[in-house]
C-alpha positions as CSV (number, residue, x, y, z in Angstrom):
1,M,51.4,-22.5,7.3
2,V,49.1,-20.1,5.5
3,G,46.9,-23.0,4.5
4,V,46.6,-24.2,8.1
5,E,45.7,-20.7,9.3
6,A,43.1,-20.3,6.5
7,Y,41.7,-23.6,7.4
8,K,41.3,-22.6,11.0
9,I,39.6,-19.4,10.1
10,L,37.3,-21.3,7.8
11,L,36.4,-23.7,10.6
12,Q,35.8,-20.8,13.0
13,F,33.5,-19.1,10.4
14,I,31.6,-22.4,9.8
15,L,31.2,-23.0,13.6
16,I,30.0,-19.4,14.2
17,A,27.5,-19.7,11.3
18,V,26.2,-23.1,12.5
19,L,26.0,-21.9,16.2
20,G,24.4,-18.6,15.1
21,G,21.8,-20.4,13.0
22,G,21.1,-22.8,15.8
23,V,20.6,-20.0,18.3
24,S,18.4,-18.2,15.8
25,L,16.2,-21.3,15.3
26,V,15.9,-21.8,19.1
27,Y,15.0,-18.1,19.5
28,Q,12.4,-18.3,16.8
29,A,10.9,-21.4,18.3
30,F,10.8,-19.7,21.7
31,N,9.1,-16.7,20.2
32,R,6.5,-18.9,18.4
33,D,5.8,-20.8,21.6
34,A,5.4,-17.5,23.5
35,D,3.1,-16.1,20.9
36,L,1.0,-19.3,20.9
37,K,0.7,-19.1,24.7
38,A,-0.2,-15.5,24.6
39,Q,-2.8,-16.2,21.9
40,R,-4.3,-19.0,24.0
41,A,-4.4,-16.8,27.1
42,R,-6.2,-14.1,25.1
43,Q,-8.7,-16.7,23.8
44,D,-9.2,-18.1,27.3
45,E,-9.8,-14.6,28.7
46,E,-12.2,-13.7,25.9
47,R,-14.1,-16.9,26.5
48,A,-14.2,-16.3,30.3
49,M,-15.4,-12.8,29.7
50,A,-18.2,-14.0,27.3
51,L,-19.3,-16.6,29.9
52,R,-19.3,-13.9,32.7
53,E,-21.4,-11.6,30.6
54,S,-23.8,-14.3,29.5
55,R,-24.3,-15.5,33.1
56,Q,-24.8,-11.9,34.3
57,R,-27.3,-11.3,31.5
58,H,-29.3,-14.5,32.5
59,L,-29.2,-13.4,36.1
60,R,-30.6,-10.0,35.2
61,D,-33.3,-11.5,32.9
62,L,-34.4,-14.0,35.6
63,A,-34.5,-11.3,38.3
64,E,-36.6,-9.1,35.9
65,Q,-39.1,-11.9,35.2
66,Y,-39.3,-12.7,38.9
67,N,-40.2,-9.1,39.7
68,V,-42.6,-9.0,36.7
69,V,-44.6,-11.9,38.1
70,K,-44.6,-10.4,41.6
71,R,-45.8,-7.1,40.3
72,A,-48.6,-8.8,38.3
73,R,-49.6,-10.5,41.5
74,R,-49.8,-7.3,43.4
75,M,-51.6,-5.5,40.7
76,L,-54.2,-8.3,40.5
77,R,-54.7,-7.9,44.2
78,A,-55.0,-4.2,44.0
79,Q,-57.0,-3.8,40.8
80,A,-58.7,-7.0,39.9
81,L,-60.4,-7.9,43.2
82,A,-63.9,-6.6,43.9
83,Y,-65.9,-6.9,47.1
84,Q,-69.7,-6.9,47.4
85,P,-71.3,-5.5,50.5
86,G,-72.7,-8.2,52.7
87,K,-70.9,-11.0,50.9
88,A,-67.7,-12.8,52.0
89,E,-66.9,-14.1,48.5
90,R,-64.5,-12.0,46.5
91,R,-65.1,-11.4,42.9
92,L,-62.6,-10.9,40.1
93,R,-62.8,-8.2,37.4
94,V,-62.4,-10.1,34.2
95,A,-60.8,-7.3,32.2
96,K,-58.0,-6.8,34.8
97,Y,-57.6,-10.6,35.0
98,D,-57.1,-10.7,31.3
99,E,-54.6,-7.8,31.3
100,F,-52.3,-9.1,34.0
101,L,-52.4,-12.8,33.0
102,Q,-51.0,-11.8,29.7
103,V,-48.0,-10.4,31.6
104,V,-47.7,-13.7,33.5
105,L,-47.9,-15.5,30.1
106,D,-44.9,-13.5,28.8
107,A,-42.9,-14.4,32.0
108,Q,-43.8,-18.1,31.6
109,L,-42.5,-18.1,28.0
110,S,-39.3,-16.3,29.1
111,L,-38.6,-19.0,31.8
112,E,-39.3,-21.7,29.3
113,T,-36.8,-20.2,26.8
114,M,-34.2,-19.6,29.5
115,S,-34.4,-23.3,30.6
116,H,-33.8,-24.4,27.0
117,V,-30.8,-22.0,26.6
118,I,-29.2,-23.2,29.9
119,G,-29.7,-26.8,29.0
120,A,-28.0,-26.3,25.6
121,D,-24.7,-25.1,27.1
122,A,-23.1,-27.1,29.8
123,E,-20.2,-24.7,30.2
124,L,-22.5,-21.7,30.8
125,F,-23.8,-23.1,34.1
126,P,-22.0,-26.2,35.4
127,T,-24.9,-27.0,37.8
128,Q,-27.3,-26.8,34.9
129,S,-29.4,-29.9,35.9
130,D,-30.3,-28.3,39.3
131,L,-31.0,-24.9,37.6
132,I,-33.2,-26.5,34.9
133,A,-35.1,-28.5,37.5
134,S,-35.9,-25.4,39.6
135,L,-36.7,-23.4,36.6
136,G,-39.0,-26.2,35.4
137,V,-40.9,-26.1,38.7
138,A,-41.5,-22.4,38.5
139,E,-42.3,-22.4,34.8
140,T,-44.8,-25.3,35.3
141,Y,-46.5,-23.3,38.1
142,L,-46.9,-20.3,35.9
143,R,-48.2,-22.5,33.1
144,S,-50.9,-23.8,35.5
145,L,-52.0,-20.2,35.9
146,I,-52.1,-19.8,32.1
147,T,-54.0,-23.0,31.6
148,E,-56.7,-22.0,34.0
149,Y,-56.8,-18.6,32.3
150,E,-57.1,-20.1,28.8
151,N,-59.8,-22.5,29.9
152,F,-61.8,-19.8,31.6
153,L,-61.6,-16.8,29.3
154,P,-63.6,-18.1,26.3
155,S,-66.6,-18.5,28.6
156,A,-66.3,-15.2,30.4
157,D,-68.5,-12.2,29.9
158,P,-66.6,-9.9,27.6
159,G,-68.2,-6.8,29.1
160,G,-65.8,-4.2,30.6
161,D,-67.4,-4.4,34.1
162,A,-67.8,-8.1,34.1
163,S,-66.7,-10.0,37.2
164,V,-66.8,-13.6,38.5
165,D,-66.5,-15.3,41.8
166,L,-62.8,-15.9,42.6
167,V,-63.6,-19.4,43.8
168,R,-64.0,-20.4,40.1
169,L,-60.3,-19.8,39.7
170,P,-58.6,-21.8,42.5
171,V,-55.0,-21.5,41.0
172,L,-55.4,-17.7,40.7
173,A,-56.9,-17.6,44.2
174,D,-53.7,-19.2,45.6
175,F,-51.5,-16.9,43.5
176,I,-53.0,-13.7,44.8
177,G,-53.9,-14.8,48.3
178,P,-52.0,-13.7,51.4
179,Y,-48.4,-14.8,51.1
180,S,-48.6,-17.0,54.3
181,E,-51.5,-18.9,52.8
182,S,-50.3,-19.1,49.2
183,V,-48.6,-22.4,49.5
184,D,-48.3,-23.2,45.8
185,F,-47.0,-19.7,45.0
186,R,-44.3,-20.0,47.6
187,E,-43.2,-23.6,47.1
188,R,-43.6,-23.8,43.3
189,F,-42.5,-20.3,42.2
190,V,-40.8,-18.1,44.9
191,H,-38.5,-20.8,46.4
192,P,-37.4,-22.4,43.1
193,I,-36.6,-19.0,41.5
194,Q,-34.7,-17.9,44.6
195,R,-32.6,-21.0,44.4
196,V,-31.8,-20.4,40.8
197,L,-31.0,-16.7,41.5
198,G,-28.7,-17.7,44.4
199,A,-26.8,-20.2,42.2
200,M,-26.4,-17.7,39.4
201,Q,-25.2,-15.0,41.8
202,R,-22.6,-17.4,43.3
203,L,-21.3,-18.3,39.8
204,A,-21.1,-14.6,38.8
205,I,-19.2,-13.7,42.0
206,D,-16.8,-16.7,41.6
207,A,-16.1,-15.7,38.0
208,V,-15.3,-12.1,39.0
209,L,-13.0,-13.3,41.8
210,H,-11.2,-15.7,39.4
211,A,-10.7,-13.0,36.9
212,A,-9.2,-10.7,39.6
213,S,-6.8,-13.4,40.9
């Protein structure tokens, strides 16, 4: 009888040990799965945050370059144009032209770089083909201004008070002309940049709303 009771106790002990070990293994597996899910969630959040910050940085950079070009345009109108009494033709002060076209050159290079960066990361801007196309139109327009500048400057009088007829620089003339008459400036720079800015703003807002939900 003692042997039977001892056998029962031994079986109960084995059963408890086996069940306890099984529960422990299940618990450990559950914890590992929960840890992996939490780790993936943290990684996803970090990636989403990095994307949001990168998009916002590109948005700020583009807005800054857009304003730089518009400021250069206004400064050219204010400081580079000269009028001669009795003559309808406007003249351009070469020194100021040189000064502000270097600013435009920097903006053109920034747009070119931004286009390459956006094209290299499909996750950064899902609509990258449309953005690159619009950036390309704007960058090409600025490059046409720079090409005209590079072709003209070597033949210009280097004197501090030198000036030339604006008609010799038709691309610049459109750039600094009245907005309603500056067709190329509007269609090839302002409108494309505004499209890109709008798309970037929408992506930035969507990312913030998604993070808050």
